N, C-alpha and C positions, 0 to 999 in steps of 0.2 A: 670520473675522479670525485672523490669526497673531500670537502675541505670544512674545516670547523675552526671557529676562533671566537674566544670570549674571555672576559677578566672578571675576577672577583677580588674583594679585599677581605682578608683574615686579620683580625685584630689580635695580632701576635707578632714577634719579631721573626725576621726572614729566617733565622738559623732554626728556629722551632719548627717552622712549616716546612723548610727545605728538609730536616732531618725526617720528619713524618712522610712526606712526600716521596721520599727515595728509598724508604724501607719496604723491601718487597713482602716482608712477613706482615705488614700492615694492611697490605691492599685489600684482603677480604672485608676489614672494618669498614672501609669507606667506598669501596667500589661494589656496587649491589651485585654484578654477575660474576665476579671473581670466587671461584672455590677454593683454589690453592694458589700459592705462588711461593716461589723460592730462587735464590742465586744459585748458579750452577758450581760457583767455587767457593772457597772460604777467604779468597782475597778481598781486600777493602773495595768499597765500590768505587768505581770509576769509569772513565773512558774504555770501552771493549768488555766490560762485565756483562755477562750473560745471565738472563733470568727465564725462568720457565713459569708457564702460568696456565691454568685450566680455568675457563669460564664459560658460562652460557651466554648466548645471544641469539634473539629471534628464535628461541626453542630449541636451539643446537648447541651441543658441548664442542667447545673449540680448545683446541691444545695449541700452544705458540711459544716460540722462543723469541725473545727480543733483546736487543743489545744497546747498550748506553753509548750514545753518539756524542754526547756534550756532558760534562760534569764539571762545574764551577761553583762551588758552595759559597755562598747560599742565593747564587743569582741564576744559573742555568742548568736545566736538567733535561736531556734528549734521549730519545729512544726510537729505533725502527725494529720492525719485525724482521727475523731471520727466517723463522719457519711458521707457517699458519695459513690459513685461508683468506686472510685479510691482511696483505702488505700496508702498513702504514708507517709514518714517521710522526713524532710528536715531539714537540719543544714546550717546556715550562720555563717561563722567564719570572724571576721573582724581584720586586723593587719596593724601596720604602713607600709607604702611603699613610700619610697623617697618624704616625705612631704605628701603623699596623703594615701588613705585606700585601701588595697587589700581585696577584698570580695572573699571567696571562697565558693561556693555553692555546697552541696552534697545532692542528692536526690535518693531515692528508693523508688519503689513502686510496687504493685501487681495488675495490672488491672483487673477487674471483669466484667462479662456480655458482653456486646456489645464490651466493650474496651479489653477484653481478647481475642476475636476472632481476633481483629486488633492490636495485641501486638506490631508487629515491625513497623507499622504505627504510633501508639501512641508513641512508643520510640522515634523515629525520629522527631515527630511533637512535642513532650514535649521538647525535647532538644532545638530544634530551637526556639520555643516560649520562654523558660526560657532564654535563650541567648539573644534574641531580647529584652525582658521586661527588663534585668539587662542593657541592654545598654541605654534603654530609662530612668531607674532610674539613671544612670550615668549623662546622658546629664541633667536632671532636677536637680539633686543635685548640679552639677557643674555649673548650671545657677543661683543657688541661692533658690531653691525652699524651702519653710519654712514651 
């Protein structure tokens, strides 16, 4: 089991951070491994919304479907894998922090197949990538990405 948790502060209001964080079309802008991402339906984002993404990780192309498990703007956004080689659950919690927004990322997953054999490497690489991706999100949102 891989578990990752960290926090960072974005110097923007929670509403702006949440809107950017929850927009699947923005994922390739701030998540380095994401090649494409989209919602499966035109319904508004909410619990039960499914999204598909294609990403690379450890040199492999991964197709996944994730489902929104928690959606409480601008406080909580949760996801879980529905299909894909790395089942995971992630919760993003947003809270006010000195005029900005603290994002706390909590994720856990159980790598399968090739990724199970390389679990220690997967854990270190995933944590490093998530932290780098969220630093990119911070930079983009603070710079006024809309």
